[in-house]
C-alpha positions as CSV (number, residue, x, y, z in Angstrom):
1,X,0.0,0.0,0.0
2,X,1.3,3.4,-1.0
3,X,0.6,6.6,0.9
4,X,0.7,9.8,-1.2
5,X,0.3,13.3,0.2
6,X,-1.6,15.7,-2.0
7,X,-3.5,19.0,-2.1
8,X,-6.7,20.1,-3.8
9,X,-7.5,23.7,-4.5
10,X,-10.5,25.8,-5.5
11,X,-10.2,29.5,-6.2
12,X,-13.1,31.9,-5.9
13,X,-15.6,29.2,-4.7
14,X,-19.0,29.4,-6.2
15,X,-22.0,30.7,-4.2
16,X,-24.9,29.3,-6.2
17,X,-23.9,25.6,-6.2
18,X,-21.4,23.3,-4.5
19,X,-17.9,23.0,-5.9
20,X,-16.5,19.5,-5.9
21,X,-13.2,20.1,-4.2
22,X,-12.1,16.5,-4.2
23,X,-13.4,13.2,-5.4
24,X,-11.8,10.0,-4.0
25,X,-10.4,8.0,-6.9
26,X,-11.2,4.3,-7.5
27,X,-9.2,1.7,-5.5
28,X,-8.3,4.5,-3.0
29,X,-9.0,5.5,0.6
30,X,-8.3,9.1,1.5
31,X,-7.5,10.6,4.9
32,X,-8.4,14.3,5.2
33,X,-5.6,16.1,6.9
34,X,-7.1,19.6,6.9
35,X,-9.1,22.1,5.0
36,X,-8.4,25.9,5.0
37,X,-11.1,28.4,3.8
38,X,-9.8,31.9,3.1
39,X,-12.2,34.8,3.0
40,X,-10.5,37.2,0.6
41,X,-13.1,40.1,1.1
42,X,-13.6,43.0,3.5
43,X,-16.9,41.5,4.6
44,X,-17.9,38.4,6.6
45,X,-18.7,35.4,4.3
46,X,-20.6,32.2,5.0
47,X,-19.1,28.9,4.1
48,X,-20.7,25.4,3.8
49,X,-18.8,22.1,3.6
50,X,-20.4,18.8,2.7
51,X,-19.3,15.2,2.2
52,X,-21.2,13.0,-0.2
53,X,-21.1,9.4,0.9
54,X,-21.6,7.5,-2.4
55,X,-21.7,4.1,-0.7
56,X,-24.8,5.3,1.2
57,X,-27.0,6.1,-1.8
58,X,-25.2,9.4,-2.4
59,X,-26.2,10.7,1.0
60,X,-25.0,14.3,1.7
61,X,-23.6,15.1,5.2
62,X,-22.9,18.6,6.4
63,X,-19.5,19.2,8.0
64,X,-20.1,23.0,8.2
65,X,-23.5,24.6,7.7
66,X,-23.4,28.3,6.9
67,X,-20.5,29.2,9.2
68,X,-19.4,32.8,9.1
69,X,-15.8,33.6,8.3
70,X,-14.6,37.1,9.3
71,X,-13.1,39.5,6.7
72,X,-9.6,38.6,5.4
73,X,-9.4,35.6,7.7
74,X,-8.6,31.9,7.1
75,X,-10.7,29.3,8.9
76,X,-9.0,26.0,9.5
77,X,-11.5,23.2,9.2
78,X,-11.2,19.4,9.8
79,X,-7.7,19.8,11.2
80,X,-6.8,17.2,13.8
81,X,-9.7,15.0,13.0
82,X,-9.7,11.7,11.1
83,X,-12.2,12.0,8.2
84,X,-12.0,9.2,5.8
85,X,-13.2,9.2,2.2
86,X,-13.8,6.0,0.3
87,X,-13.9,5.4,-3.4
88,X,-16.0,8.1,-5.2
89,X,-16.9,10.0,-2.0
90,X,-16.9,13.8,-2.6
91,X,-15.9,16.7,-0.5
92,X,-17.7,19.9,-1.6
93,X,-17.6,23.5,-0.6
94,X,-19.9,26.5,-1.2
95,X,-19.5,30.2,-0.5
96,X,-22.3,32.6,0.6
97,X,-20.8,35.3,-1.6
98,X,-19.5,35.0,-5.2
99,X,-15.7,34.7,-5.6
100,X,-15.1,35.4,-1.9
101,X,-13.5,32.1,-0.7
102,X,-10.5,30.1,-1.7
103,X,-10.3,26.5,-0.4
104,X,-7.2,24.4,0.2
105,X,-7.5,20.7,1.1
106,X,-4.6,18.6,2.4
107,X,-5.1,14.8,2.0
108,X,-3.3,11.5,2.1
109,X,-4.3,8.9,-0.5
110,X,-3.8,5.2,0.4
111,X,-3.7,3.0,-2.7
């Protein structure tokens, strides 16, 4: 089994629909190491993070639900926890304001 550290990025996250930040590849288990959401604006912005569990009939689970991020601040999310994504599971993000958030996800893929 190989362990590969990777990042996934999304600039100017959409506000009208979820952005699929990361989809776990086939024959892979992924450990989420951390997620940073950066508010690039001068106003507070809401952020929502969701995991789609494709093995549970594509059930969506909220990790953050409309959490306010102060102006020009980075919110560290999921750090220190052990969130596991299985094959085809998806981590999604959505901003409350257009183009206000950048997202950076740190992961370890186990193949």
